[in-house]
Every structure is written in C-alpha cells, then in structure tokens.
N, C-alpha and C positions, 0 to 999 in steps of 0.2 A: 505493499500499499503507499505510493507516495507520499500521502497527505502524513502518514504514521512517519515516516523517514523525516519529512521536514520539518515537524515539529521538535520530532526526538534532538534534530538536529540544532532546532534554533532553543529549546529550552532544559535538554537532556542533562547539562552538562553542568546547570547550577548546581549551587551548594545549600540554595534555601529554596522551598516552595515558591514557585511560580505559576501563576493562572495567568493562560491569555486568551484570545479568539482568533480565529479564522473569518473577519466579518467578509461576506457574500453577498454579490449581486443579485438579482431574480434568475439570471443564466448559471446560477453556482458561480462564478469568477470570481477569482479574489481582488478584495478590494486593497486590504491590509490584513495585516498580522498585527495584533497589539496585546503586548502583555500588558495587562491591567493589575493586576496584583501581586506582593512581593510578600512574602513571610518568613518564618523560620525552617528550621532543619526538620518540620514535622507536620505543618500547619501555615494556612495562608486564610486570613480573614476576607471573603468575596462577598461585595455587595451590588446584590441585584440591581439597585437603583445605578449604580456608574457602569454597570455592562449596560442595560438599554440605555442611558444616556449617548454611550461610545453607539451602541448599535444605531440608532435613530441619527446621532451624526453625522454618521458615515452613509446613512440611506442604506443602510442594509437590510438584506429580504431575508436571509439567515446567516446562522453562525455555524461554527465547528468550535468546540469549545476542548479546552486542554489545560491540564497543567501536570508538574513533574513531582515523583516522589526521589527526591535525594538520598533514599534509603536504600535505591536501586529496583527496590520491587515496585512491577505496574501494576498489583493485583486492586483493585478499587475497595476500599472503605466502605463501611457504611455511612459515614459522614459523606464520601463523596457521590453514593447513591444518592441521598437524601439531596444534598445541595443539588445536584441534577434533577431530581426533579421538580422543584424549587424554582431553577431557572428555567427550567422548559414552561412551567404554567407561568411564568411570571413575564417571559419573553411573547408568548403566544397572546398574550393582552396588547403586546403592540404590533402584533401582526411581523415578529421575528421568528422564523422558525429554528429550530436547533437540530441540526442536522445528525451530530454526534459527540461526543465526548472522549477524550484521548486520555487514557490516564499513561503520562509516560515513566519507565523506568530505565536502568542500564542496559542499553544493548535491544530491548524491547517496549511493548508499546500493548496497552489494552483498549478495546474499542468496545464501548457502550452498546451502539446499533451492532457490532457483532453479535454480541451477546443477546440480543434483543430488547 
C-alpha cells in the first residue's frame, strides 16, 4: 500500500506520538499532509475541533488519518479505536469522509479500513 509507506516515511521515525491527516479533494487527490498534534512517547491529545478546522480550511472532501506508535508496535489500542469512531462521527457532521486511519509502527502499519 503506497499510502502506508508514505505515512511510515513521514511519521514513523518520530520518538513521540504524532497525529496527522492526508487531506483529500473530491477525487481523493492529495491536497496536503498535515501533522496536527504532537504528544509524548505513548500518547497525543487529538482535538476533533482542530481537525475539522483544518479540513474545512483546505476544502477537503475526505481524509486519511494516521498516527505513529513510537514503541514500534502498530497494533491499535482501545483508545485508538474510540478516537477513530469519534473523529468519523465528528467529520461526518461537516461532510468530510474518513477513508482510513493508519497506525504506524517500525516497518509496519495497520489499516482500520482493512480490518473493517
């Protein structure tokens, strides 16, 4: 998956959690990749309001969310799943579709979309 490799190359090397989004137009073409939230070695505070603001400012129709796990394990946590659900619901309110959320580890990534 090219998107997974791109995101791995962009945020996989950070030693603190970084949460970002690929902002996409109506044809799912890349508008920009934004690193939005920076955290500690095991968490990052993600504010849905700021993601909505960025999406609207870019006139994004869709997003692919991503964050890294500095521990190297790409397995999503319960908190990751709850956050994804909350962001999907929030972005739906402003007609921005969440295509996927990738968790990036060392040399690997997990796609929420691939897991259903």
